[in-house]
N, C-alpha and C positions, 0 to 999 in steps of 0.2 A: 326650190332656191337657187340662187345664181351667187358665187360668190365671187369678191375682185380680188386682187393683187394683196398679198398682206405687206403691213410694211412696218419697219422695225424704229424704234424711237427709245431715246433715252434718256435716262433720269438723270436730271441735274442738280444741286443744290439747290438752285432760286425757284424749282419747281414742285419744294417741301415744305411744309408749315416749321415749327419750333421745336417738332417732336421725332421730325427727320422726316414724316412720312408726307406721300406724294396728296397734292390738295386737292380740294375740291376741282378748283379753276383751273388748274393745271390740267387735269384730266379731260375738262370737257375741251380744253383746247389740242389737245394730245388727239381727241378721238375727231375734232373738225380737222389736224393736220391731218391725220390716217386719210380721212374722206378724199381732200382734195390732191393728194398725194395720189390715192390711186385714182382720180377720175384723170391726172394729169398722162400716166400710165396708159392710159386709154385713148377715148377723145379727145384728149388736151381741156387744159382749169379755162379755159374760154369758149367752151364748147356750148354754156349755156347763154352770154352776150350774141354767140352770132345767132345761138338763135331768136333772141329778142328775149328773152324770160332768161328770171329767174328764179331759184329752190331754194323758197322762204322754209324756215323753221315749224308748221305747227302745231308738233308737241311733242316732248323729249322725253325718256325715261332715263334713271339711269341708277344700278344698283353696282354697290361696293363688295366684296365678297375676302377682300386680302388686303393686305398692306402690299406697298409697293414703296423701296427706299430709294437715295441718290445713287447712281451705279447700276441701278438694276437696268436692262435692256428687255422694254416692251417688244410684243409682236401682237399686232391688230389686226383682228382679219377683219372684213365689213362683206357683210350677207344681205341680197335681197331676198326680203321677205314675200314684198308685194309691190306690181305698179298698173295703177290704173291710167285712167283717161288725162288726169289731170296729178295726181300725187302719187310719191312712189315714198315706202318705209326701208329703212337701210335696219341693219342690226350689225352691231362694232362688240367685238370681244377683246380684251386687253387681256394677257397671262405673261407671264414671267417666264423669257424665253429658256431661260436655266433650268426650271424646271415644270413648268406647264403649268403653270399652278394658277385657274382664274381669278384676274386680280378685280374688275371691274366689263359690268357690259351694257350697251345703252340699244335702246330704242327709239330711234329719230326717225319723225312721220316729215316730208316733206308736199308743197304744192308749187309748183308750178307758177307761177306770176309773169304776167306780163307791166307794159310800161303804165298801163292803168289801174294797176294793182289788184284784178280780177284775175280767177284759173284759168289757167293757158292750157294745151297739152302739152306731156312732156314732150322733149324733140325725140326724134325717130334714132337718132343717133347715142343717147343713152339707153332709149329702147334696147336698142343691137347691143348695145354696151354690157348692159345688167342681165341681159340673156330675156327668157320666157318667162311669166307669171308662172309662182312658185304649183307645183299640183297640192293637192288640199291631202289633206292628215287630218283624224283625228285627235280626238285629247288635248289639244293644245288653239293656240291662240292661229286663226287663219281666216284668208282674206277669201270669200266666193264669188263670182260673176254672178247676180243675181240679177235677170230683167237690164240686164247692160250695165252692172253696178258693182263698182266691188265692193262686196259689204264685210266689215271687221263680226267674226264672231269668237268666241269664245264656248267650247265643246267639251263637258267632261264629264267623266264615267260614263258606263252601259246601264241598261235598262230600260223601259219606258221613258218616254220622251215629255221635260215638261222645257218651255219657249218663257224666258220671262223679257218683257218686254219694254225697256227704259222708259222713265218720264222727261219730263220738259224745265229746263235745258239740258241735258247730262247724257251719260252714256251708259255702256253696259258695265262699267265696272262698279256700278252702284249696287249691283247683287253680291259680288268678290264677298262678300263677310256671309251673307247668307246661303250663298247656295253649296257652298264647300261641305256643311254636316250631309246633304241631302244628298247621300251614297245610296244605290242601289237604283240611279236613276239616271238617266242622259240627259244631262243640263246643257240649255244652247239659251246663250246671248248673246241678241247683236248688238251693232250699234245699228239705228239708224238709215236709212239714205241720209244723208247732208251733215249726220251725228258722230261724233267721236272721232275711228280712223277709219269711218267708213268717204266712201267718193261724193261728191257734190253734185250734182247734177245742177244743169242751172232752173230747172222748172221738174212741173210732174210732182208736187210737195202738195198732200192732201191725205189725209184718213184712210181714202181706199187705197190710194197707189201706197203706206208705209200697209197697207189689209193684205194687198195685193200680191206686197214684197216677200213677208212672212210665208206664203202659202208656199211661193217659188223654194224660200227658203228652206221648208220641207221636205221638200220636193225634192233637191240636190243632195239631203242629207237621208231622201230616200226613208220620212217618215210619215207614214200611212193615218197616224193621230198621232195627237200631243194635251197635256194638262198645259194652259194658259195663261199665264201668269201677268200681268198688269199694272202697272201703276202710274197714279192720275193720266198723262196724253194716255201711258201704254195701255191704262186700262179702255177709253176711248176706242182704241185701236182694236182692244180685245174683244168690245162688242161689235166693232164691224166684223170681226173674224164671223164672230158668231153668227152673226145675220148674215154674211155671204155664203159662209162653206162650214154649214152645222156640224157636215158630217169627217170635219177634223178635228172636233174638238172633244178631248174626251171628259174634261173639268174647265172649270175657272176660277180662277183666282183673282177679284177684282182691289185694287189694294187702294186708299185714297184716291178713289176716282166716283164718279157720276155719271148720268146718261144724259140729265139737260143739255142741249146745245147752248152756247153760250146766249145771254141779254145781248142788246143792245149797248147798254153801258160797258159786258165788260169785249163785248169786240170794238170797243174805241178804245179802252185800252189798250187789248193789244196791237191796235193800231198805232198807238203810240209808243208802246216798245220795238212797235217795227222800224218807228223812226231812231228810237234810240239807239239801237243796232247801226243802221242807214248810218248814222252820225259819229257814233265814236265807238263801233263796236262792240261782238256778246259779250265782251267782258265787264261792260257797264252795264248792263242786266247785276252783277255779282251782290254789291251792296242793297240796290232793288228788291231782288227778291228774296238774300236769307233767309232774313226775320220774318218771313211767312213762310219759308219751305221749312224751317227747322223749329223746334218747341223754344219756350225761352233757355231752360234748364239743357239743352243738347249745344246751342249760342255758349252757354258762358261755361259748359265743360267739357267738351265734347271738340278742343281746338282740334284736332286731325279729320274729323268725322266735317270743320265748316271749312279748312284748306282742301280736302277732297272736293266736297262740294263746288268750293269757288273754283277750282282748277278744273273739274270736267266743264265750267260755265264760259271761263273763257277759254278754255281747248276748244273749243267748239265752232265751225267756222260761222262768217257772220252769214251766210245764204243759208247753211242750213237752217239756222235759229229763225232767220228770216219767213223762210218754207216751211219751216216748222207751229210757225205762229201764224200764217195766214192757214194752213191747215186746219190748226185749231178755230182761228174766228169763221170759218165758212165752213165746221161739220156739222152733217144733221143731225138734229134728234133722235136717242135711241130708246127713247124710255118704251115706246111700242114693243122695241124689242123684249124687255126684261119679261112680262108673263108668258113668254113663249119658250126662255130657255129650259132648257130640260134636263141638260145635265146638270151634274155635282157643281155647286160653286160656292165657294166660299167669300165674304165681303170683313177684308181687314181694315181698320180706320185705328186712327192714330187720338188718342186724347186730347191728345191738345193743336191741334191739326186746324190751323187759322183759314187752311183756305176749303176744306171739305171738311164741314161742323159734323158735330155728330146724328144732329138732329135728320143730315142730306146724306151721310152713309147709310143708318138709319132705315132711313125710306129706300135705299136703291137695294138692300138685301131685303126689306117686306116685298117689294115689288117682284121678288125673284122667287119662282114655285121650289119651296122645300131647301131655301138658302140656309148658311153660316151665317153666323155675324159674331166677329172678333173684335174687340180693341184693344187696342197695344197700350197701357200705362205711359205715365215720359217719354211720348215722342208723338212727333206734329207731322209734318204731313208727307215723309221720307223713311216713313216706319224701318225698313229693309236695312237702312245703317245707323239710324237714332239705338234703333234695339232690335239687333241681329238675330241673335241667339234664341230672344221672346219669337219674336216674328218668325224663324227658322222653325221654332218647336210648335206652333200653330198649322205653320203649311205641312210638315211633318207630320202632324195629326191629321192632317185634313186627307191627306195625299193616302198614309195607311190605311182611311175609313174605305177608300174606292170602291169598286166592284171589281 
């Protein structure tokens, strides 16, 4: 990682709420001010404009750990945690200067865009200012260059490997509550190319490409064999993996997915969604997909899950979402693969899944020799998010049964 000069900012009364605490809007403003002051001390605040690009915020997360008050002097440190061809990620911390207490932390992903609004390479001056790409370290969020693409991946724990492949149009964070209890396993959850915090190539989107990316990811982590758990689109990728790389798969977990290729009607619907994203951006898919992704009970009783799904959908780059839609629309049928699967397999279904009805998931399990089949009650298409405890328990029992 590469650190940029620290900035000190004094808190004033107008930065605080009625209780005297620094308010959220003020913190966001301070983080932004610290970034620009750091750049001003380096290549200059006009570094982007003179290179014909602008750093647009793709995604930002802020965590608050302690209170700050009027009169406090805060030290803001800015650290590069990743830079790719068109994007870079900054981690910023705010600490109370008097005692070093961590007050807030932000992770902000920027994508450089040109005059036409399309992703543009990060200016060389910025790359030189930030320094080299950070080295990989296990046990935390990191970026790995996989087949030329900076890929965001969470790696947790030690032991035999289990690889989690997210669904559409989501990212690796959909697994966060499910994988926490799976101690004793090396849990790997990447963002597929063009999704989440991974880089967004201009082309190369297909189920086969996602599969090859994951094999390269396993290679980069020195993993010879892994259990692969894929949900929905991730299940399509998992089936492609077993087709292409049987010797790398120890076991399969297929959640809320199917083996059949799209029908003509389904291809037409995906084409319509591509046009929608081209016109209005990926966020336009949220209202369309949320009622289909989540069970009615989840929509009404789990606002935090609804918001998480909405945030993932809206936060994904348009080009990556369009690429994924095209990959699913054009994917090949995997039904002929099912009868040849020899590894232990678990099929997980949601009782209220509107996209993969129970009849279809049951048929999937019946087509795989000796496959186990489990239905998660009170869950729709996103079983790991809607019922993480029940889903994690089922997966844990399956993992414990592996030879």
